[in-house]
C-alpha positions as CSV (number, residue, x, y, z in Angstrom):
1,X,151.6,33.5,90.7
2,X,149.7,32.8,94.0
3,X,149.3,29.8,95.6
4,X,146.5,30.5,98.1
5,X,143.7,28.4,97.4
6,X,140.6,30.5,97.0
7,X,136.9,29.5,98.8
8,X,134.7,28.2,97.1
9,X,131.7,29.8,97.2
10,X,127.9,29.2,96.0
11,X,126.4,30.9,93.1
12,X,122.6,32.4,94.2
13,X,120.6,32.5,91.7
14,X,116.7,34.7,92.5
15,X,114.2,32.4,91.8
16,X,111.9,32.7,88.5
17,X,108.4,34.2,88.9
18,X,106.2,31.3,89.8
19,X,105.0,29.5,86.6
20,X,102.4,27.6,88.1
21,X,99.7,30.3,86.9
22,X,100.8,30.0,83.2
23,X,101.1,26.3,83.5
24,X,97.1,26.1,84.8
25,X,96.0,28.3,82.7
26,X,97.0,25.9,79.7
27,X,96.0,23.2,80.6
28,X,92.9,24.5,81.5
29,X,91.8,26.2,78.3
30,X,93.4,23.1,76.4
31,X,91.1,21.2,78.8
32,X,88.4,23.2,77.8
33,X,88.3,23.1,74.4
34,X,88.8,19.1,74.0
35,X,86.2,18.5,76.8
36,X,83.6,21.1,75.4
37,X,83.6,18.9,72.4
38,X,83.3,15.3,73.8
39,X,80.3,17.1,76.1
40,X,78.4,17.8,72.5
41,X,78.9,21.6,72.5
42,X,80.4,21.9,69.7
43,X,77.6,20.4,67.4
44,X,78.4,23.6,64.4
45,X,82.5,23.3,65.0
46,X,84.7,20.7,63.7
47,X,85.9,19.3,67.5
48,X,89.6,20.2,66.5
49,X,89.9,23.7,67.9
50,X,91.9,22.3,70.4
51,X,94.7,20.7,68.4
52,X,96.8,23.5,68.0
53,X,96.7,24.6,71.2
54,X,97.2,21.3,72.4
55,X,100.8,21.7,70.9
56,X,101.1,25.4,71.7
57,X,99.5,26.1,74.9
58,X,98.5,23.1,76.9
59,X,101.6,21.4,75.1
60,X,104.5,23.9,75.3
61,X,103.7,26.7,77.5
62,X,103.2,24.1,80.2
63,X,106.0,22.0,79.6
64,X,107.9,25.2,79.6
65,X,106.4,25.9,83.2
66,X,107.5,22.8,84.0
67,X,110.9,23.3,83.2
68,X,110.5,26.7,85.3
69,X,109.3,25.3,88.4
70,X,112.6,22.8,88.2
71,X,114.3,26.7,88.6
72,X,112.3,26.7,91.3
73,X,113.2,23.3,92.8
74,X,109.6,22.5,93.0
75,X,109.4,19.0,92.0
76,X,105.4,18.9,91.9
77,X,105.4,21.3,89.4
78,X,108.3,20.4,87.8
79,X,106.8,17.2,87.1
80,X,102.7,17.6,86.6
81,X,103.4,20.8,84.1
82,X,105.9,18.6,81.8
83,X,104.4,15.4,82.1
84,X,100.1,17.0,81.0
85,X,102.7,19.4,79.0
86,X,104.1,16.6,76.7
87,X,100.4,14.6,77.3
88,X,98.9,17.3,75.6
89,X,101.4,17.6,72.8
90,X,101.6,13.5,72.2
91,X,97.5,13.4,72.0
92,X,98.1,16.5,69.4
93,X,100.9,14.2,67.5
94,X,99.0,11.1,67.8
95,X,95.6,12.6,66.3
96,X,97.7,14.1,63.8
97,X,100.1,11.3,62.5
98,X,97.6,7.6,63.1
99,X,94.6,8.9,64.2
100,X,93.7,11.0,61.2
101,X,94.1,7.8,59.1
102,X,91.8,5.7,61.9
103,X,89.6,7.6,61.9
104,X,88.7,8.0,57.9
105,X,87.9,4.6,57.9
106,X,85.1,3.0,59.6
107,X,86.4,-0.7,60.5
108,X,89.3,1.0,62.5
109,X,87.4,3.9,64.0
110,X,87.3,1.2,67.0
111,X,90.9,0.5,66.8
112,X,91.8,4.7,67.6
113,X,89.1,4.7,70.3
114,X,91.0,1.6,72.0
115,X,94.4,3.8,71.1
116,X,92.8,6.7,73.3
117,X,91.5,4.4,76.2
118,X,95.1,3.3,76.9
119,X,96.8,6.6,76.7
120,X,94.0,8.0,79.2
121,X,94.7,4.9,81.1
122,X,97.9,5.4,81.7
123,X,97.3,9.1,82.6
124,X,95.3,8.1,84.8
125,X,97.8,5.8,86.7
126,X,100.2,8.7,87.0
127,X,97.9,11.1,88.1
128,X,96.6,8.6,90.6
129,X,99.7,9.5,92.8
130,X,100.3,13.1,92.3
131,X,96.5,13.2,93.0
132,X,97.9,11.7,96.3
133,X,101.1,14.0,96.8
134,X,98.5,16.8,95.4
135,X,97.0,17.0,99.0
136,X,100.7,18.6,100.7
137,X,100.4,21.7,98.2
138,X,97.0,23.0,99.0
139,X,92.4,22.5,98.6
140,X,92.6,24.0,94.9
141,X,95.6,22.2,93.7
142,X,93.7,18.7,95.0
143,X,91.1,20.5,93.7
144,X,92.3,20.1,90.0
145,X,93.7,16.6,90.4
146,X,90.2,15.3,91.7
147,X,88.3,16.1,88.7
148,X,91.4,15.7,86.1
149,X,91.3,11.8,87.7
150,X,87.9,11.6,87.7
151,X,87.6,13.2,83.9
152,X,90.9,10.6,82.8
153,X,88.3,7.6,84.5
154,X,85.3,8.3,82.4
155,X,86.7,9.3,79.4
156,X,88.8,5.9,79.6
157,X,85.8,3.7,80.7
158,X,83.8,5.7,77.4
159,X,86.6,4.8,74.3
160,X,87.4,0.9,75.7
161,X,83.0,0.7,75.4
162,X,83.4,1.6,71.8
163,X,80.5,2.4,69.9
164,X,78.6,2.1,72.9
165,X,80.0,4.6,74.8
166,X,79.1,7.7,73.8
167,X,77.1,8.9,76.3
168,X,80.0,7.5,78.9
169,X,82.1,10.4,77.1
170,X,80.1,12.8,77.2
171,X,79.6,12.6,80.9
172,X,84.3,12.7,80.2
173,X,83.5,15.6,79.0
174,X,81.4,17.6,81.6
175,X,83.4,16.4,83.9
176,X,86.4,17.4,82.0
177,X,85.1,21.5,81.7
178,X,84.4,21.3,85.5
179,X,88.3,20.3,85.7
180,X,89.2,23.1,83.7
181,X,86.8,25.7,85.8
182,X,88.9,24.7,89.0
183,X,91.9,24.4,86.8
184,X,91.3,28.1,85.7
185,X,90.6,29.6,89.3
186,X,93.8,28.4,91.0
187,X,95.5,29.8,87.7
188,X,93.6,32.6,88.1
189,X,94.5,32.8,92.1
190,X,98.2,32.4,91.3
191,X,98.6,35.3,89.2
192,X,96.9,38.1,91.3
193,X,98.8,36.3,94.3
194,X,102.2,36.9,92.1
195,X,100.6,40.5,91.2
196,X,100.3,41.6,94.6
197,X,102.8,39.6,96.8
198,X,100.4,38.1,99.1
199,X,96.6,35.5,98.4
200,X,94.1,37.3,97.6
201,X,91.4,34.4,96.4
202,X,91.7,31.6,99.0
203,X,93.1,28.1,97.4
204,X,93.3,26.1,101.0
205,X,95.9,24.8,102.8
206,X,97.8,21.6,102.6
207,X,95.7,18.6,104.2
208,X,97.2,17.8,108.0
209,X,99.6,21.1,106.7
210,X,100.1,24.7,107.9
211,X,101.1,25.9,104.8
212,X,99.5,28.7,103.3
């Protein structure tokens, strides 16, 4: 039996592929579906097309992207994707477990509106510091968080207004569609950049930094 002390060597693991394009795509599609409803585009639809995708795509897929960002040691991406993946899952659960009952009776509709307003206000607070730190990523990511900040602020104001906030919510829907478009662009840039091994679609640099 040997008494020599074996050298401790760290196990080097290859990084995972960039999960950000998946997280952004899931966020963009679910945001687009809900924002199209808020904007009044789904006049001949139930308006609940976003609900299943809030669980599966904007929720689960985006949350998984956040976990993979932890694997890649990207604390910003992990926090953003895991948080907004959880947001979509939580919102869908709220609608299914609580919101539908409140919306079934006119007297409790204002309670639903205030609940949603508080949820959006809470995430607007979270999004504020993520918006600040997104300046250290690139202009495209900053654009996602900037338009999202505007969406959340407009929507929580509209929902706090209750019955008189319909037009405000509609404006929030249009801004949300812009948010989805920016997120889709950023996702597309990440996909083709990952395929080619170098940037193709411009996303800009960090503000005051030199990262591509």
